[in-house]
Backbone bond lengths (Angstrom), bond angles and torsions (degrees), N, CA, C in turn:
res aa  C-N    CA-C-N  psi(-1)  N-CA   C-N-CA  omega(-1)  CA-C   N-CA-C  phi
1 X - - - 1.420 - - 1.465 108.04 -
2 X 1.281 107.17 137.15 1.409 110.16 -177.85 1.543 109.42 -106.76
3 X 1.245 109.43 134.58 1.409 113.70 -179.83 1.454 109.09 -97.29
4 X 1.380 116.49 140.46 1.423 119.67 177.07 1.466 114.93 -77.09
5 X 1.217 118.00 177.84 1.376 117.53 179.58 1.470 112.85 -71.94
6 X 1.274 119.12 137.02 1.425 122.08 -176.29 1.614 110.95 -69.08
7 X 1.236 119.30 -26.72 1.417 119.12 -178.36 1.531 111.88 -73.22
8 X 1.383 112.92 -26.61 1.462 117.76 179.35 1.506 111.84 -66.82
9 X 1.252 119.70 -44.60 1.462 122.21 -179.16 1.494 110.30 -61.80
10 X 1.365 116.50 -38.69 1.426 117.04 179.20 1.500 109.69 -67.07
11 X 1.354 118.12 -39.87 1.417 123.32 -177.29 1.595 108.41 -61.29
12 X 1.431 109.66 -48.45 1.478 114.48 179.17 1.514 111.46 -58.43
13 X 1.303 115.12 -41.45 1.442 118.23 -178.80 1.580 111.33 -65.21
14 X 1.311 114.32 -36.75 1.416 120.69 179.95 1.543 110.18 -67.67
15 X 1.338 115.59 -46.33 1.453 120.22 176.41 1.541 112.13 -59.23
16 X 1.310 113.69 -46.26 1.480 116.62 179.54 1.477 112.63 -63.47
17 X 1.361 118.45 -39.55 1.470 122.11 173.78 1.506 110.66 -60.69
18 X 1.294 118.26 -43.70 1.430 122.88 -176.52 1.556 109.49 -67.99
19 X 1.335 119.73 -37.06 1.404 120.81 175.47 1.530 112.15 -66.80
20 X 1.318 114.20 -42.58 1.484 117.35 -179.32 1.558 108.34 -66.42
21 X 1.384 118.08 -40.78 1.429 120.78 -176.50 1.561 107.34 -68.84
22 X 1.314 116.92 -39.32 1.413 117.50 -177.82 1.543 109.82 -68.84
23 X 1.281 118.05 -41.06 1.464 121.78 176.15 1.508 111.19 -60.21
24 X 1.327 114.55 -45.43 1.446 118.69 179.21 1.569 112.58 -62.83
25 X 1.305 113.48 -39.87 1.478 118.06 175.12 1.465 111.48 -63.51
26 X 1.385 119.41 -44.33 1.465 120.03 -179.92 1.551 109.45 -64.59
27 X 1.294 117.37 -41.29 1.494 119.74 178.47 1.532 110.70 -61.18
28 X 1.355 112.67 -45.07 1.497 117.13 179.44 1.509 110.32 -61.25
29 X 1.313 118.21 -43.84 1.444 121.73 -177.25 1.567 108.69 -65.01
30 X 1.369 116.03 -41.55 1.437 118.51 177.46 1.543 112.57 -64.49
31 X 1.313 114.48 -38.08 1.455 117.58 178.07 1.553 114.07 -66.46
32 X 1.364 112.53 -38.43 1.490 118.02 172.40 1.528 113.11 -60.66
33 X 1.300 115.81 -41.40 1.466 120.23 176.36 1.526 113.59 -57.68
34 X 1.385 109.24 -45.72 1.528 120.74 -179.97 1.523 107.39 -61.28
35 X 1.293 118.39 -49.60 1.497 121.84 -177.15 1.544 108.99 -64.68
36 X 1.271 115.52 -37.58 1.544 119.41 -179.96 1.521 108.58 -67.35
37 X 1.321 121.29 -40.01 1.424 125.69 175.56 1.527 109.52 -62.12
38 X 1.292 117.91 -43.40 1.404 119.47 -179.51 1.547 111.68 -65.93
39 X 1.320 115.02 -40.01 1.452 117.95 178.27 1.514 111.62 -64.11
40 X 1.395 114.00 -40.49 1.456 117.09 -178.84 1.530 109.24 -65.39
41 X 1.330 116.42 -39.56 1.489 118.47 -178.57 1.548 110.17 -66.65
42 X 1.320 115.45 -37.14 1.465 120.70 177.93 1.579 109.17 -64.80
43 X 1.293 116.26 -45.11 1.464 120.45 178.06 1.507 110.96 -62.15
44 X 1.365 119.11 -43.55 1.412 122.41 179.01 1.507 111.52 -64.08
45 X 1.324 117.67 -36.73 1.452 121.05 177.00 1.529 110.43 -65.92
46 X 1.290 114.67 -43.38 1.436 118.70 178.37 1.535 112.04 -65.15
47 X 1.283 116.04 -41.88 1.508 121.25 176.15 1.529 111.70 -60.86
48 X 1.325 113.59 -39.37 1.487 119.76 -177.31 1.570 106.14 -72.59
49 X 1.279 119.18 -40.12 1.475 118.92 178.67 1.525 110.09 -68.31
50 X 1.281 119.20 -32.85 1.424 121.51 179.66 1.576 107.20 -69.60
51 X 1.282 115.79 -40.73 1.423 120.18 -179.32 1.562 113.14 -66.14
52 X 1.310 110.87 -37.31 1.495 116.78 175.52 1.573 112.37 -65.79
53 X 1.337 114.66 -42.03 1.424 121.34 176.11 1.508 112.34 -57.62
54 X 1.401 113.70 -46.38 1.414 120.19 179.63 1.548 112.50 -61.47
55 X 1.327 111.97 -42.07 1.548 117.37 -178.97 1.519 105.47 -63.87
56 X 1.345 119.23 -45.96 1.506 121.84 -175.84 1.476 108.86 -60.92
57 X 1.346 116.83 -38.96 1.490 118.45 179.65 1.499 110.79 -68.72
58 X 1.258 119.81 -37.16 1.510 123.37 175.65 1.546 109.58 -62.13
59 X 1.377 115.76 -43.64 1.469 118.44 -175.30 1.557 104.43 -65.47
60 X 1.297 117.53 -44.89 1.479 118.80 -178.12 1.503 111.29 -61.39
61 X 1.287 116.64 -39.70 1.480 121.58 -179.76 1.552 108.10 -64.36
62 X 1.357 118.10 -49.91 1.492 122.27 -179.64 1.511 109.28 -62.51
63 X 1.310 118.81 -37.88 1.458 121.22 178.26 1.558 113.08 -63.50
64 X 1.337 112.89 -39.54 1.476 119.35 179.46 1.611 107.96 -67.30
65 X 1.368 116.34 -40.41 1.410 120.02 -179.74 1.510 111.08 -65.79
66 X 1.363 117.60 -38.28 1.411 119.01 178.34 1.550 112.45 -64.57
67 X 1.376 112.12 -43.39 1.446 115.05 178.50 1.494 113.86 -61.97
68 X 1.381 115.03 -39.17 1.460 118.76 178.41 1.545 110.26 -66.01
69 X 1.361 114.99 -37.20 1.552 117.60 -179.08 1.458 109.88 -69.29
70 X 1.283 118.39 -30.13 1.511 120.37 -178.62 1.515 114.53 -76.00
71 X 1.316 113.89 -20.13 1.510 119.64 176.09 1.446 111.31 -73.61
72 X 1.346 124.58 137.01 1.340 121.66 174.35 1.548 114.01 -64.93
73 X 1.236 115.80 136.62 1.539 122.78 -175.15 1.443 110.02 -82.90
74 X 1.306 119.60 -17.43 1.495 125.80 -176.76 1.508 107.06 -149.14
75 X 1.284 110.54 162.69 1.531 114.07 179.33 1.521 106.05 -79.42
76 X 1.293 113.97 139.19 1.439 116.27 -178.54 1.520 107.89 -71.87
77 X 1.395 115.36 148.65 1.439 116.03 -177.09 1.543 110.23 -65.58
78 X 1.334 114.25 153.95 1.415 116.26 179.35 1.489 109.40 -68.58
79 X 1.353 118.08 153.64 1.453 118.31 -178.64 1.532 109.47 -60.14
80 X 1.318 111.24 139.09 1.453 116.03 -177.82 1.525 109.58 -67.26
81 X 1.297 112.69 143.12 1.483 115.21 178.63 1.530 106.50 -66.34
82 X 1.297 112.00 144.92 1.455 117.99 -178.73 1.503 109.05 -62.00
83 X 1.328 117.19 130.23 1.455 117.06 -179.91 1.520 108.59 -66.84
84 X 1.281 114.86 137.34 1.411 117.55 -178.42 1.512 112.69 -60.62
85 X 1.291 117.28 139.11 1.446 121.73 -178.03 1.526 107.36 -59.42
86 X 1.328 115.66 134.21 1.420 118.83 177.18 1.558 109.85 -72.78
87 X 1.290 110.49 137.33 1.470 115.50 179.44 1.522 109.51 -70.60
88 X 1.291 117.01 162.02 1.400 123.05 -179.90 1.557 109.30 -61.43
89 X 1.305 117.61 -35.36 1.464 122.12 179.87 1.518 110.20 -64.14
90 X 1.374 118.38 -42.93 1.487 121.64 -178.52 1.532 107.58 -66.28
91 X 1.300 116.40 -40.75 1.469 119.95 179.84 1.499 111.41 -61.18
92 X 1.325 116.65 -44.45 1.477 121.20 179.64 1.591 110.27 -63.90
93 X 1.343 114.01 -42.82 1.494 117.24 178.97 1.532 110.55 -60.32
94 X 1.331 114.64 -46.02 1.467 116.65 179.47 1.535 113.70 -62.22
95 X 1.272 116.12 -38.89 1.414 121.65 175.36 1.546 112.27 -59.44
96 X 1.344 112.04 -45.74 1.522 118.09 -179.85 1.530 107.84 -62.83
97 X 1.388 115.60 -43.02 1.449 118.01 -179.05 1.491 113.96 -62.19
98 X 1.323 117.59 -41.17 1.440 123.83 175.43 1.540 111.42 -60.27
99 X 1.341 116.21 -43.42 1.460 120.63 -177.87 1.539 108.59 -67.96
100 X 1.323 117.20 -35.69 1.440 122.53 179.55 1.508 109.33 -69.90
101 X 1.296 118.26 -40.45 1.483 122.69 178.76 1.513 110.74 -66.66
102 X 1.333 117.47 -35.84 1.470 123.22 -178.37 1.521 108.25 -77.36
103 X 1.273 119.60 -7.66 1.504 120.66 -179.45 1.534 113.42 84.52
104 X 1.307 118.44 9.90 1.467 122.82 178.71 1.541 108.92 -73.69
105 X 1.352 117.35 -38.30 1.458 122.27 179.89 1.520 110.26 -107.86
106 X 1.234 119.68 139.83 1.465 119.68 173.98 1.538 107.52 -80.68
107 X 1.305 114.83 176.25 1.501 119.93 -178.58 1.629 107.19 -62.08
108 X 1.273 114.37 -43.35 1.485 117.32 -175.98 1.536 109.94 -66.14
109 X 1.350 115.73 -46.35 1.461 118.91 178.95 1.519 112.28 -62.06
110 X 1.321 116.03 -38.80 1.492 119.49 179.47 1.530 108.74 -64.84
111 X 1.303 116.17 -45.05 1.553 120.48 -178.17 1.535 108.37 -61.99
112 X 1.319 118.85 -43.79 1.500 121.77 179.72 1.536 110.70 -62.87
113 X 1.323 114.38 -47.91 1.493 117.93 -176.45 1.483 110.56 -66.55
114 X 1.338 119.62 -37.42 1.433 123.48 179.42 1.500 109.30 -64.93
115 X 1.341 118.16 -45.77 1.472 120.30 178.87 1.550 111.69 -60.86
116 X 1.297 113.00 -39.99 1.494 118.01 -179.67 1.591 111.19 -63.64
117 X 1.352 116.94 -40.82 1.504 124.12 179.20 1.501 107.78 -66.23
118 X 1.413 116.64 -45.67 1.472 117.00 -177.73 1.538 112.15 -66.52
119 X 1.311 114.00 -28.70 1.448 116.20 -175.90 1.535 109.84 -79.79
120 X 1.287 115.49 -3.47 1.488 121.06 175.38 1.482 113.04 92.67
121 X 1.177 119.30 19.35 1.471 120.62 -177.29 1.475 113.63 -119.46
């Protein structure tokens, strides 16, 4: 029986160990990348969920502000009482005053016309 060289079996063992170690290292590195990707995805999902929650809170706040703004802040004033209809005498006196102010009637004409309206004529 012939025995092989003792150095060769050690070399084969060393190469085999290196291949196994290298493969294990590559698998480990690949698994680390896979876990990191999963962690990143989970973090992004969490960040997205937080962003959505923040947006929903802002929408609710703006909606509440709109509803508050649409509500009257004070009671509206009661409808104004209808102004009493001006009498014919008052209307005539106002027309005379406007004509006097415009210079159409002199002071004497205005005084005479006013006296006539007040007298009922």
